[in-house]
LUMZALO-347781 format. One record per residue (C-alpha): residue number from 1; x, y, z; residue in three letters. Coordinates in nm, 3 decimals, decimal comma. Last residue first. Layout:
PT NUM X Y Z ALA
...
//
This chain:
PT 566 -4,085 -2,374 0,695 UNK
PT 565 -3,748 -2,320 0,858 UNK
PT 564 -3,623 -1,964 0,868 UNK
PT 563 -3,327 -1,889 0,636 UNK
PT 562 -3,001 -1,862 0,830 UNK
PT 561 -2,851 -1,514 0,813 UNK
PT 560 -3,068 -1,403 1,105 UNK
PT 559 -2,924 -1,642 1,365 UNK
PT 558 -2,561 -1,575 1,283 UNK
PT 557 -2,634 -1,202 1,271 UNK
PT 556 -2,806 -1,215 1,611 UNK
PT 555 -2,493 -1,374 1,760 UNK
PT 554 -2,278 -1,105 1,600 UNK
PT 553 -2,503 -0,829 1,732 UNK
PT 552 -2,472 -0,952 2,093 UNK
PT 551 -2,095 -0,985 2,052 UNK
PT 550 -2,069 -0,632 1,912 UNK
PT 549 -2,278 -0,479 2,191 UNK
PT 548 -2,061 -0,658 2,452 UNK
PT 547 -1,742 -0,533 2,287 UNK
PT 546 -1,879 -0,177 2,281 UNK
PT 545 -1,958 -0,189 2,653 UNK
PT 544 -1,622 -0,344 2,738 UNK
PT 543 -1,445 -0,062 2,556 UNK
PT 542 -1,654 0,192 2,745 UNK
PT 541 -1,565 0,033 3,080 UNK
PT 540 -1,198 0,008 2,991 UNK
PT 539 -1,175 0,383 2,945 UNK
PT 538 -1,212 0,661 2,690 UNK
PT 537 -1,228 0,410 2,405 UNK
PT 536 -0,967 0,504 2,145 UNK
PT 535 -0,923 0,136 2,044 UNK
PT 534 -0,544 0,161 2,057 UNK
PT 533 -0,497 -0,087 2,343 UNK
PT 532 -0,633 -0,391 2,163 UNK
PT 531 -0,681 -0,643 2,441 UNK
PT 530 -0,881 -0,923 2,283 UNK
PT 529 -1,104 -1,160 2,481 UNK
PT 528 -1,400 -0,918 2,482 UNK
PT 527 -1,422 -0,963 2,105 UNK
PT 526 -1,601 -1,296 2,164 UNK
PT 525 -1,483 -1,544 1,903 UNK
PT 524 -1,646 -1,682 1,589 UNK
PT 523 -1,328 -1,562 1,416 UNK
PT 522 -1,463 -1,373 1,113 UNK
PT 521 -1,803 -1,278 1,256 UNK
PT 520 -1,671 -1,180 1,601 UNK
PT 519 -1,393 -0,971 1,447 UNK
PT 518 -1,642 -0,803 1,214 UNK
PT 517 -1,859 -0,696 1,508 UNK
PT 516 -1,550 -0,573 1,697 UNK
PT 515 -1,422 -0,384 1,390 UNK
PT 514 -1,754 -0,203 1,354 UNK
PT 513 -1,740 -0,100 1,721 UNK
PT 512 -1,381 0,018 1,682 UNK
PT 511 -1,460 0,213 1,368 UNK
PT 510 -1,742 0,392 1,548 UNK
PT 509 -1,515 0,466 1,844 UNK
PT 508 -1,249 0,617 1,614 UNK
PT 507 -1,507 0,825 1,427 UNK
PT 506 -1,736 0,660 1,176 UNK
PT 505 -1,800 0,835 0,845 UNK
PT 504 -2,076 1,068 0,720 UNK
PT 503 -2,105 1,311 1,012 UNK
PT 502 -1,805 1,506 0,870 UNK
PT 501 -1,681 1,537 1,230 UNK
PT 500 -1,661 1,158 1,256 UNK
PT 499 -1,965 0,971 1,382 UNK
PT 498 -1,993 0,733 1,680 UNK
PT 497 -2,112 0,988 1,938 UNK
PT 496 -2,277 0,826 2,241 UNK
PT 495 -2,556 1,053 2,364 UNK
PT 494 -2,827 0,786 2,334 UNK
PT 493 -2,634 0,536 2,549 UNK
PT 492 -2,843 0,219 2,590 UNK
PT 491 -3,053 0,245 2,276 UNK
PT 490 -2,763 0,422 2,104 UNK
PT 489 -2,542 0,115 2,139 UNK
PT 488 -2,812 -0,109 1,993 UNK
PT 487 -2,855 0,127 1,697 UNK
PT 486 -2,480 0,126 1,637 UNK
PT 485 -2,478 -0,254 1,641 UNK
PT 484 -2,751 -0,246 1,376 UNK
PT 483 -2,530 -0,030 1,156 UNK
PT 482 -2,244 -0,277 1,176 UNK
PT 481 -2,465 -0,576 1,105 UNK
PT 480 -2,221 -0,829 0,962 UNK
PT 479 -2,374 -1,087 0,725 UNK
PT 478 -2,240 -1,427 0,620 UNK
PT 477 -2,308 -1,608 0,296 UNK
PT 476 -2,541 -1,887 0,193 UNK
PT 475 -2,665 -1,709 -0,121 UNK
PT 474 -3,040 -1,690 -0,052 UNK
PT 473 -3,011 -1,625 0,321 UNK
PT 472 -2,722 -1,382 0,285 UNK
PT 471 -2,919 -1,175 0,032 UNK
PT 470 -3,217 -1,141 0,265 UNK
PT 469 -2,985 -1,052 0,553 UNK
PT 468 -2,805 -0,784 0,350 UNK
PT 467 -3,133 -0,625 0,240 UNK
PT 466 -3,254 -0,640 0,601 UNK
PT 465 -2,941 -0,463 0,719 UNK
PT 464 -2,988 -0,181 0,473 UNK
PT 463 -3,350 -0,135 0,576 UNK
PT 462 -3,266 -0,140 0,948 UNK
PT 461 -2,992 0,121 0,916 UNK
PT 460 -3,216 0,354 0,713 UNK
PT 459 -3,367 0,529 1,016 UNK
PT 458 -3,025 0,660 1,108 UNK
PT 457 -3,027 0,871 0,792 UNK
PT 456 -2,922 1,211 0,926 UNK
PT 455 -2,597 1,071 1,065 UNK
PT 454 -2,469 0,908 0,748 UNK
PT 453 -2,543 0,538 0,728 UNK
PT 452 -2,403 0,253 0,938 UNK
PT 451 -2,237 -0,035 0,759 UNK
PT 450 -2,387 -0,361 0,635 UNK
PT 449 -2,074 -0,574 0,584 UNK
PT 448 -2,168 -0,863 0,356 UNK
PT 447 -1,937 -1,166 0,399 UNK
PT 446 -1,865 -1,414 0,119 UNK
PT 445 -1,691 -1,743 0,192 UNK
PT 444 -1,382 -1,831 -0,009 UNK
PT 443 -1,312 -2,115 -0,256 UNK
PT 442 -1,239 -1,891 -0,553 UNK
PT 441 -1,547 -2,021 -0,735 UNK
PT 440 -1,765 -1,913 -0,441 UNK
PT 439 -1,615 -1,567 -0,450 UNK
PT 438 -1,689 -1,530 -0,821 UNK
PT 437 -2,051 -1,647 -0,781 UNK
PT 436 -2,107 -1,414 -0,484 UNK
PT 435 -1,948 -1,124 -0,672 UNK
PT 434 -2,205 -1,146 -0,951 UNK
PT 433 -2,488 -1,179 -0,697 UNK
PT 432 -2,360 -0,875 -0,506 UNK
PT 431 -2,369 -0,692 -0,837 UNK
PT 430 -2,736 -0,751 -0,912 UNK
PT 429 -2,858 -0,739 -0,552 UNK
PT 428 -2,692 -0,403 -0,485 UNK
PT 427 -2,819 -0,265 -0,815 UNK
PT 426 -3,175 -0,372 -0,730 UNK
PT 425 -3,149 -0,205 -0,389 UNK
PT 424 -3,062 0,117 -0,564 UNK
PT 423 -2,760 0,343 -0,545 UNK
PT 422 -2,731 0,675 -0,369 UNK
PT 421 -3,104 0,632 -0,302 UNK
PT 420 -3,165 0,595 0,068 UNK
PT 419 -3,075 0,229 0,106 UNK
PT 418 -2,748 0,245 -0,086 UNK
PT 417 -2,467 0,331 0,152 UNK
PT 416 -2,195 0,243 -0,094 UNK
PT 415 -2,146 -0,131 -0,088 UNK
PT 414 -1,946 -0,331 0,163 UNK
PT 413 -1,788 -0,662 0,071 UNK
PT 412 -1,584 -0,895 0,294 UNK
PT 411 -1,408 -1,187 0,123 UNK
PT 410 -1,337 -1,474 0,362 UNK
PT 409 -1,099 -1,770 0,361 UNK
PT 408 -0,884 -1,625 0,084 UNK
PT 407 -0,616 -1,821 -0,105 UNK
PT 406 -0,745 -1,727 -0,446 UNK
PT 405 -0,605 -1,493 -0,713 UNK
PT 404 -0,967 -1,475 -0,832 UNK
PT 403 -1,052 -1,240 -0,547 UNK
PT 402 -0,770 -0,999 -0,629 UNK
PT 401 -0,852 -1,005 -0,999 UNK
PT 400 -1,222 -0,944 -0,938 UNK
PT 399 -1,146 -0,655 -0,703 UNK
PT 398 -0,950 -0,470 -0,971 UNK
PT 397 -1,202 -0,536 -1,250 UNK
PT 396 -1,301 -0,172 -1,305 UNK
PT 395 -1,666 -0,256 -1,381 UNK
PT 394 -1,723 -0,499 -1,095 UNK
PT 393 -1,560 -0,258 -0,854 UNK
PT 392 -1,784 0,025 -0,964 UNK
PT 391 -2,100 -0,185 -0,930 UNK
PT 390 -1,997 -0,306 -0,586 UNK
PT 389 -1,943 0,042 -0,454 UNK
PT 388 -1,670 0,304 -0,491 UNK
PT 387 -1,681 0,632 -0,300 UNK
PT 386 -1,330 0,592 -0,162 UNK
PT 385 -1,129 0,313 -0,323 UNK
PT 384 -1,030 0,017 -0,104 UNK
PT 383 -0,901 -0,322 -0,217 UNK
PT 382 -0,788 -0,468 0,113 UNK
PT 381 -0,564 -0,732 0,265 UNK
PT 380 -0,601 -0,913 0,594 UNK
PT 379 -0,421 -1,178 0,797 UNK
PT 378 -0,639 -1,278 1,092 UNK
PT 377 -0,512 -1,523 1,354 UNK
PT 376 -0,783 -1,772 1,443 UNK
PT 375 -0,891 -1,803 1,809 UNK
PT 374 -0,726 -2,101 1,979 UNK
PT 373 -0,480 -1,869 2,153 UNK
PT 372 -0,766 -1,701 2,344 UNK
PT 371 -0,617 -1,402 2,528 UNK
PT 370 -0,647 -1,202 2,207 UNK
PT 369 -0,381 -0,946 2,118 UNK
PT 368 -0,286 -1,085 1,777 UNK
PT 367 -0,646 -1,119 1,660 UNK
PT 366 -0,723 -0,765 1,769 UNK
PT 365 -0,416 -0,625 1,593 UNK
PT 364 -0,508 -0,800 1,269 UNK
PT 363 -0,865 -0,675 1,303 UNK
PT 362 -0,750 -0,317 1,362 UNK
PT 361 -0,534 -0,319 1,047 UNK
PT 360 -0,822 -0,461 0,843 UNK
PT 359 -1,047 -0,188 0,989 UNK
PT 358 -0,824 0,106 0,894 UNK
PT 357 -0,913 0,418 1,091 UNK
PT 356 -1,034 0,767 1,001 UNK
PT 355 -1,072 0,653 0,642 UNK
PT 354 -1,048 0,282 0,565 UNK
PT 353 -1,350 0,052 0,585 UNK
PT 352 -1,632 0,306 0,556 UNK
PT 351 -1,401 0,475 0,306 UNK
PT 350 -1,473 0,213 0,041 UNK
PT 349 -1,504 -0,159 -0,009 UNK
PT 348 -1,345 -0,491 -0,093 UNK
PT 347 -1,183 -0,648 0,213 UNK
PT 346 -0,985 -0,971 0,172 UNK
PT 345 -0,948 -1,203 0,472 UNK
PT 344 -0,695 -1,477 0,534 UNK
PT 343 -0,776 -1,685 0,838 UNK
PT 342 -0,484 -1,847 1,020 UNK
PT 341 -0,509 -2,140 1,263 UNK
PT 340 -0,171 -2,243 1,403 UNK
PT 339 -0,123 -1,962 1,650 UNK
PT 338 0,127 -2,072 1,916 UNK
PT 337 0,432 -1,988 1,702 UNK
PT 336 0,312 -1,629 1,640 UNK
PT 335 0,273 -1,560 1,265 UNK
PT 334 0,490 -1,273 1,135 UNK
PT 333 0,685 -1,490 0,893 UNK
PT 332 0,519 -1,828 0,851 UNK
PT 331 0,492 -1,782 0,476 UNK
PT 330 0,232 -1,909 0,234 UNK
PT 329 0,268 -1,646 -0,036 UNK
PT 328 -0,063 -1,595 -0,212 UNK
PT 327 -0,047 -1,650 -0,589 UNK
PT 326 -0,071 -1,317 -0,767 UNK
PT 325 -0,309 -1,351 -1,058 UNK
PT 324 -0,202 -1,229 -1,396 UNK
PT 323 -0,276 -0,924 -1,601 UNK
PT 322 -0,513 -0,931 -1,894 UNK
PT 321 -0,692 -1,266 -1,926 UNK
PT 320 -1,041 -1,117 -1,952 UNK
PT 319 -0,903 -0,887 -2,222 UNK
PT 318 -0,764 -0,535 -2,234 UNK
PT 317 -0,588 -0,457 -2,560 UNK
PT 316 -0,209 -0,440 -2,527 UNK
PT 315 -0,076 -0,134 -2,343 UNK
PT 314 0,053 0,148 -2,561 UNK
PT 313 0,430 0,194 -2,571 UNK
PT 312 0,550 0,519 -2,414 UNK
PT 311 0,731 0,702 -2,691 UNK
PT 310 1,100 0,713 -2,778 UNK
PT 309 1,194 0,911 -3,089 UNK
PT 308 1,501 1,075 -2,935 UNK
PT 307 1,618 0,749 -2,782 UNK
PT 306 1,678 0,775 -2,404 UNK
PT 305 2,042 0,715 -2,323 UNK
PT 304 2,242 0,453 -2,137 UNK
PT 303 2,612 0,535 -2,119 UNK
PT 302 2,770 0,196 -2,058 UNK
PT 301 3,088 0,040 -1,919 UNK
PT 300 3,272 0,330 -1,751 UNK
PT 299 3,576 0,185 -1,575 UNK
PT 298 3,602 0,202 -1,196 UNK
PT 297 3,821 -0,108 -1,204 UNK
PT 296 3,651 -0,334 -0,948 UNK
PT 295 3,326 -0,138 -0,940 UNK
PT 294 3,266 -0,164 -1,316 UNK
PT 293 3,052 0,137 -1,403 UNK
PT 292 2,711 0,205 -1,565 UNK
PT 291 2,600 0,563 -1,633 UNK
PT 290 2,228 0,638 -1,630 UNK
PT 289 1,929 0,751 -1,836 UNK
PT 288 2,109 1,027 -2,027 UNK
PT 287 1,852 1,222 -2,227 UNK
PT 286 1,736 1,519 -2,016 UNK
PT 285 2,020 1,501 -1,761 UNK
PT 284 2,011 1,530 -1,385 UNK
PT 283 2,224 1,226 -1,310 UNK
PT 282 2,159 0,862 -1,236 UNK
PT 281 2,463 0,648 -1,150 UNK
PT 280 2,461 0,269 -1,184 UNK
PT 279 2,738 0,074 -1,009 UNK
PT 278 2,853 -0,278 -1,091 UNK
PT 277 3,014 -0,541 -0,872 UNK
PT 276 2,703 -0,761 -0,869 UNK
PT 275 2,469 -0,479 -0,769 UNK
PT 274 2,496 -0,110 -0,679 UNK
PT 273 2,231 0,155 -0,748 UNK
PT 272 2,280 0,532 -0,722 UNK
PT 271 2,054 0,832 -0,768 UNK
PT 270 2,015 1,199 -0,847 UNK
PT 269 2,372 1,310 -0,918 UNK
PT 268 2,407 1,638 -1,113 UNK
PT 267 2,275 1,886 -0,865 UNK
PT 266 2,546 2,147 -0,917 UNK
PT 265 2,522 2,107 -1,299 UNK
PT 264 2,881 2,138 -1,423 UNK
PT 263 2,864 1,828 -1,639 UNK
PT 262 3,116 1,544 -1,603 UNK
PT 261 3,058 1,280 -1,865 UNK
PT 260 3,380 1,344 -2,057 UNK
PT 259 3,563 1,065 -1,876 UNK
PT 258 3,359 0,932 -1,584 UNK
PT 257 3,632 0,703 -1,452 UNK
PT 256 3,480 0,627 -1,113 UNK
PT 255 3,719 0,617 -0,817 UNK
PT 254 3,621 0,380 -0,533 UNK
PT 253 3,682 0,517 -0,184 UNK
PT 252 3,758 0,256 0,076 UNK
PT 251 3,649 0,065 0,381 UNK
PT 250 3,483 0,309 0,620 UNK
PT 249 3,337 0,114 0,911 UNK
PT 248 2,958 0,119 0,945 UNK
PT 247 2,945 -0,237 1,076 UNK
PT 246 2,816 -0,392 0,751 UNK
PT 245 3,107 -0,236 0,559 UNK
PT 244 3,130 0,119 0,427 UNK
PT 243 3,212 0,234 0,070 UNK
PT 242 3,252 0,594 -0,049 UNK
PT 241 3,195 0,617 -0,423 UNK
PT 240 3,412 0,836 -0,645 UNK
PT 239 3,400 1,124 -0,891 UNK
PT 238 3,347 1,407 -0,642 UNK
PT 237 3,239 1,765 -0,716 UNK
PT 236 2,865 1,708 -0,711 UNK
PT 235 2,585 1,541 -0,518 UNK
PT 234 2,812 1,313 -0,321 UNK
PT 233 2,806 0,937 -0,364 UNK
PT 232 2,745 0,686 -0,086 UNK
PT 231 2,780 0,308 -0,087 UNK
PT 230 2,686 0,067 0,194 UNK
PT 229 2,783 -0,301 0,186 UNK
PT 228 2,500 -0,533 0,293 UNK
PT 227 2,612 -0,831 0,087 UNK
PT 226 2,351 -0,784 -0,189 UNK
PT 225 2,448 -0,417 -0,235 UNK
PT 224 2,331 -0,107 -0,050 UNK
PT 223 2,286 0,230 -0,220 UNK
PT 222 2,268 0,604 -0,146 UNK
PT 221 2,363 0,854 -0,419 UNK
PT 220 2,344 1,232 -0,439 UNK
PT 219 2,040 1,459 -0,454 UNK
PT 218 1,693 1,337 -0,359 UNK
PT 217 1,614 1,606 -0,102 UNK
PT 216 1,690 1,360 0,177 UNK
PT 215 2,022 1,276 0,010 UNK
PT 214 2,124 1,641 0,006 UNK
PT 213 2,033 1,689 0,373 UNK
PT 212 2,201 1,367 0,479 UNK
PT 211 2,528 1,438 0,292 UNK
PT 210 2,688 1,604 0,597 UNK
PT 209 2,715 1,255 0,744 UNK
PT 208 2,651 1,112 1,089 UNK
PT 207 2,667 0,733 1,062 UNK
PT 206 2,462 0,535 1,311 UNK
PT 205 2,519 0,176 1,420 UNK
PT 204 2,348 -0,153 1,497 UNK
PT 203 2,010 -0,023 1,618 UNK
PT 202 1,787 -0,316 1,712 UNK
PT 201 1,454 -0,314 1,530 UNK
PT 200 1,142 -0,181 1,705 UNK
PT 199 0,871 -0,444 1,679 UNK
PT 198 0,566 -0,566 1,490 UNK
PT 197 0,528 -0,919 1,353 UNK
PT 196 0,801 -1,085 1,555 UNK
PT 195 1,075 -1,303 1,408 UNK
PT 194 1,358 -1,071 1,521 UNK
PT 193 1,627 -1,055 1,249 UNK
PT 192 1,563 -0,697 1,143 UNK
PT 191 1,895 -0,542 1,251 UNK
PT 190 1,904 -0,164 1,204 UNK
PT 189 2,156 0,065 1,030 UNK
PT 188 2,124 0,440 1,069 UNK
PT 187 2,208 0,736 0,842 UNK
PT 186 2,227 1,070 1,017 UNK
PT 185 2,077 1,407 1,105 UNK
PT 184 1,918 1,633 0,842 UNK
PT 183 1,623 1,410 0,757 UNK
PT 182 1,701 1,056 0,854 UNK
PT 181 1,820 0,785 0,614 UNK
PT 180 1,745 0,428 0,717 UNK
PT 179 1,952 0,122 0,626 UNK
PT 178 1,767 -0,195 0,716 UNK
PT 177 1,948 -0,520 0,789 UNK
PT 176 1,883 -0,893 0,778 UNK
PT 175 2,226 -0,968 0,623 UNK
PT 174 2,086 -1,152 0,317 UNK
PT 173 1,765 -0,949 0,325 UNK
PT 172 1,944 -0,622 0,260 UNK
PT 171 1,704 -0,326 0,274 UNK
PT 170 1,738 0,039 0,172 UNK
PT 169 1,570 0,347 0,316 UNK
PT 168 1,469 0,702 0,232 UNK
PT 167 1,320 1,009 0,406 UNK
PT 166 1,273 0,898 0,764 UNK
PT 165 1,189 1,166 1,019 UNK
PT 164 1,469 1,315 1,225 UNK
PT 163 1,428 1,685 1,165 UNK
PT 162 1,071 1,756 1,057 UNK
PT 161 0,940 1,766 1,411 UNK
PT 160 0,779 1,520 1,649 UNK
PT 159 1,097 1,503 1,862 UNK
PT 158 1,308 1,198 1,940 UNK
PT 157 1,613 1,312 1,738 UNK
PT 156 1,598 1,064 1,575 UNK
PT 155 1,246 0,919 1,557 UNK
PT 154 1,251 0,551 1,644 UNK
PT 153 1,181 0,312 1,350 UNK
PT 152 0,892 0,070 1,392 UNK
PT 151 0,946 -0,228 1,163 UNK
PT 150 0,614 -0,387 1,068 UNK
PT 149 0,630 -0,746 0,946 UNK
PT 148 0,423 -0,996 0,744 UNK
PT 147 0,164 -0,767 0,586 UNK
PT 146 -0,056 -0,941 0,329 UNK
PT 145 -0,087 -0,755 -0,002 UNK
PT 144 -0,059 -1,055 -0,237 UNK
PT 143 0,299 -0,955 -0,319 UNK
PT 142 0,388 -1,018 0,048 UNK
PT 141 0,432 -0,726 0,284 UNK
PT 140 0,708 -0,558 0,482 UNK
PT 139 0,612 -0,226 0,637 UNK
PT 138 0,868 0,039 0,733 UNK
PT 137 0,771 0,264 1,022 UNK
PT 136 0,781 0,622 1,141 UNK
PT 135 0,399 0,649 1,141 UNK
PT 134 0,335 0,913 0,876 UNK
PT 133 0,654 0,819 0,693 UNK
PT 132 0,527 0,475 0,591 UNK
PT 131 0,825 0,350 0,389 UNK
PT 130 0,735 0,041 0,188 UNK
PT 129 0,902 -0,300 0,169 UNK
PT 128 0,805 -0,570 -0,080 UNK
PT 127 0,849 -0,947 -0,048 UNK
PT 126 0,983 -1,147 -0,343 UNK
PT 125 1,241 -1,320 -0,123 UNK
PT 124 1,517 -1,143 -0,319 UNK
PT 123 1,399 -0,815 -0,163 UNK
PT 122 1,193 -0,526 -0,296 UNK
PT 121 1,186 -0,151 -0,228 UNK
PT 120 0,909 0,110 -0,213 UNK
PT 119 0,935 0,485 -0,163 UNK
PT 118 0,804 0,787 0,028 UNK
PT 117 0,471 0,625 0,099 UNK
PT 116 0,375 0,868 0,232 UNK
PT 115 0,391 1,245 0,210 UNK
PT 114 0,217 1,319 0,537 UNK
PT 113 -0,110 1,475 0,651 UNK
PT 112 -0,338 1,187 0,551 UNK
PT 111 -0,211 0,942 0,809 UNK
PT 110 0,008 0,646 0,741 UNK
PT 109 -0,025 0,355 0,500 UNK
PT 108 -0,253 0,055 0,456 UNK
PT 107 -0,314 0,095 0,085 UNK
PT 106 -0,142 -0,198 -0,085 UNK
PT 105 -0,279 -0,243 -0,436 UNK
PT 104 -0,300 -0,536 -0,674 UNK
PT 103 -0,301 -0,651 -1,037 UNK
PT 102 -0,308 -0,323 -1,228 UNK
PT 101 -0,219 -0,374 -1,593 UNK
PT 100 0,118 -0,221 -1,662 UNK
PT 99 0,212 -0,465 -1,943 UNK
PT 98 0,484 -0,610 -1,718 UNK
PT 97 0,229 -0,673 -1,443 UNK
PT 96 0,139 -0,395 -1,204 UNK
PT 95 0,121 -0,353 -0,826 UNK
PT 94 0,006 -0,026 -0,670 UNK
PT 93 0,168 0,094 -0,350 UNK
PT 92 -0,070 0,338 -0,189 UNK
PT 91 -0,115 0,685 -0,046 UNK
PT 90 -0,330 0,830 -0,327 UNK
PT 89 -0,377 1,167 -0,157 UNK
PT 88 -0,005 1,236 -0,117 UNK
PT 87 0,215 0,947 -0,227 UNK
PT 86 0,209 0,678 -0,499 UNK
PT 85 0,470 0,402 -0,465 UNK
PT 84 0,497 0,178 -0,772 UNK
PT 83 0,549 -0,199 -0,748 UNK
PT 82 0,616 -0,398 -1,066 UNK
PT 81 0,571 -0,775 -1,043 UNK
PT 80 0,864 -0,923 -1,237 UNK
PT 79 0,885 -1,249 -1,040 UNK
PT 78 1,211 -1,136 -0,877 UNK
PT 77 1,036 -0,826 -0,731 UNK
PT 76 1,003 -0,500 -0,919 UNK
PT 75 1,075 -0,131 -0,855 UNK
PT 74 0,903 0,205 -0,878 UNK
PT 73 0,950 0,550 -0,727 UNK
PT 72 0,755 0,847 -0,593 UNK
PT 71 0,454 0,869 -0,828 UNK
PT 70 0,207 1,139 -0,723 UNK
PT 69 -0,051 1,021 -0,978 UNK
PT 68 -0,103 0,666 -1,105 UNK
PT 67 0,079 0,445 -1,356 UNK
PT 66 0,157 0,490 -1,725 UNK
PT 65 0,386 0,243 -1,897 UNK
PT 64 0,739 0,150 -1,983 UNK
PT 63 0,982 -0,024 -2,211 UNK
PT 62 1,348 0,008 -2,299 UNK
PT 61 1,515 -0,304 -2,438 UNK
PT 60 1,867 -0,162 -2,391 UNK
PT 59 2,031 0,034 -2,111 UNK
PT 58 2,307 -0,217 -2,032 UNK
PT 57 2,136 -0,324 -1,710 UNK
PT 56 1,813 -0,395 -1,898 UNK
PT 55 1,536 -0,137 -1,926 UNK
PT 54 1,237 -0,002 -1,736 UNK
PT 53 1,042 0,320 -1,764 UNK
PT 52 0,765 0,428 -1,525 UNK
PT 51 0,534 0,720 -1,594 UNK
PT 50 0,299 0,909 -1,357 UNK
PT 49 0,523 1,208 -1,275 UNK
PT 48 0,867 1,041 -1,283 UNK
PT 47 0,996 0,689 -1,237 UNK
PT 46 1,303 0,505 -1,369 UNK
PT 45 1,340 0,130 -1,322 UNK
PT 44 1,659 -0,065 -1,406 UNK
PT 43 1,605 -0,435 -1,462 UNK
PT 42 1,761 -0,727 -1,274 UNK
PT 41 1,424 -0,882 -1,176 UNK
PT 40 1,508 -0,774 -0,821 UNK
PT 39 1,461 -0,418 -0,943 UNK
PT 38 1,734 -0,156 -0,958 UNK
PT 37 1,582 0,181 -0,873 UNK
PT 36 1,612 0,527 -1,033 UNK
PT 35 1,418 0,847 -0,970 UNK
PT 34 1,338 1,075 -1,265 UNK
PT 33 1,428 1,446 -1,257 UNK
PT 32 1,600 1,480 -1,595 UNK
PT 31 1,406 1,196 -1,756 UNK
PT 30 1,078 1,372 -1,812 UNK
PT 29 0,874 1,099 -1,984 UNK
PT 28 0,605 1,233 -2,215 UNK
PT 27 0,254 1,091 -2,220 UNK
PT 26 0,081 1,110 -2,559 UNK
PT 25 -0,122 1,428 -2,626 UNK
PT 24 -0,483 1,328 -2,687 UNK
PT 23 -0,575 1,385 -3,049 UNK
PT 22 -0,732 1,044 -3,111 UNK
PT 21 -1,043 1,195 -3,267 UNK
PT 20 -1,256 1,050 -2,990 UNK
PT 19 -1,032 1,205 -2,723 UNK
PT 18 -1,034 1,542 -2,895 UNK
PT 17 -1,410 1,529 -2,923 UNK
PT 16 -1,438 1,450 -2,553 UNK
PT 15 -1,236 1,765 -2,476 UNK
PT 14 -1,442 1,993 -2,699 UNK
PT 13 -1,760 1,993 -2,494 UNK
PT 12 -1,584 2,060 -2,163 UNK
PT 11 -1,379 2,333 -2,330 UNK
PT 10 -1,698 2,502 -2,452 UNK
PT 9 -1,850 2,487 -2,104 UNK
PT 8 -1,537 2,628 -1,947 UNK
PT 7 -1,540 2,918 -2,194 UNK
PT 6 -1,906 2,990 -2,118 UNK
PT 5 -1,831 2,995 -1,745 UNK
PT 4 -1,547 3,239 -1,801 UNK
PT 3 -1,762 3,462 -2,022 UNK
PT 2 -2,037 3,473 -1,759 UNK
PT 1 -2,372 3,294 -1,807 UNK
//
């Protein structure tokens, strides 16, 4: 063993000892570069690294907690549910209660080559808004994770380059407007009063400003108040706010009496919030949290500072009652007027559900594009962690909380591919049984999604499916034979490639076939009636072939999940 390997081994042995001895270094909040947001619960939120602080408007009653990696910003809705945007590999908005126990997660964001989500905002309605940079869109979703609107923002300039993509945004629900900051070009205002689920908002006006570059980098101030008034503050050298009305017309410049609080740091302003005739300015300072001003007089009201002995408070002991359930929001927003029947579906699974494509996203699109109006409209949410199976979800409790929140018609579970030894059949039965009891208590119907295996284990598809069928028969749940549909497709087209380049996940066609089988199971409708254009089938004939395979498999699933009569 080399010296470096020996050193690593010693460190690996010592680290657990440090944890046991309670010598782990407590998390430290780096205030100088934190990002500031004013939550709808009327608290100021400051986020940096993986720590979120919150305090009252006057800078008192400071609290906080540890969240996940790649933290962009954090806010809260009127009910006090904290939403934190985690970018890069995490790519999610995680929801926390006030003790920072995880109570939900929104993961349906962009591709894996973009820094998204860039940030999350909340409105007085309680809905949350997240910037999905990878797809030039802003998604509005309920606190229970259900999407209710997707605002597709045109690239400006219309080129797939860095210039023009969205860096930050603000929302004003009262005036039904979005304010979108573009990299290096302008600031645009869009009307979001169309009651459609997915659409391109109407551009109201655009404001070219030399501040765009600074604001995109996180320097300077950009805020919108409850009435839709826009406020901008330069990075340095100016002690005033520039105010524009809802039409982009310059109204006035508001002097701020900063007194002695005027450092020479060229990147001194890092954020701005405006609410109820008060302005909150965040600067690059190690101890100063923010400055609070009266907008009518410009007077400095508060200098909020971080106490020298401040430490992140430990979370209360975890108990079965830790956190709280998020009651589903029964809203008609995003539901077509001719679609009265809605089925709410929760997916609990891993990368077989969301990797190359997102199956819940595809199912929603399928249900919206169907030519059969009587078919149920699917509204889906997901608890997805790559490489996590039923045992892992039962241990971490995240899926249990989402299921127990209630309001679901179906809960779809998929385990890690278990038939060839990654986990055992006994483990699948043990934890599927635990989830079955929980799902039944919640009032939903359980669905077992038997996915396809990795390429070299095609022979295991049948074994996995049979395990799912046997369980479905004894627990009165539904089964979806994704892997069996693949076998049927290969019988007719042996050269059909359904695997991604890693040969362990579906490619776009594989995801589409799985989504078609799930669509048939969840709606009892033939997938041939939907016209999803983004199915990545090479032509209509191939799409029709996959739809026919899925419908055949779905009918077999319904027959097989019923125990044979004796």
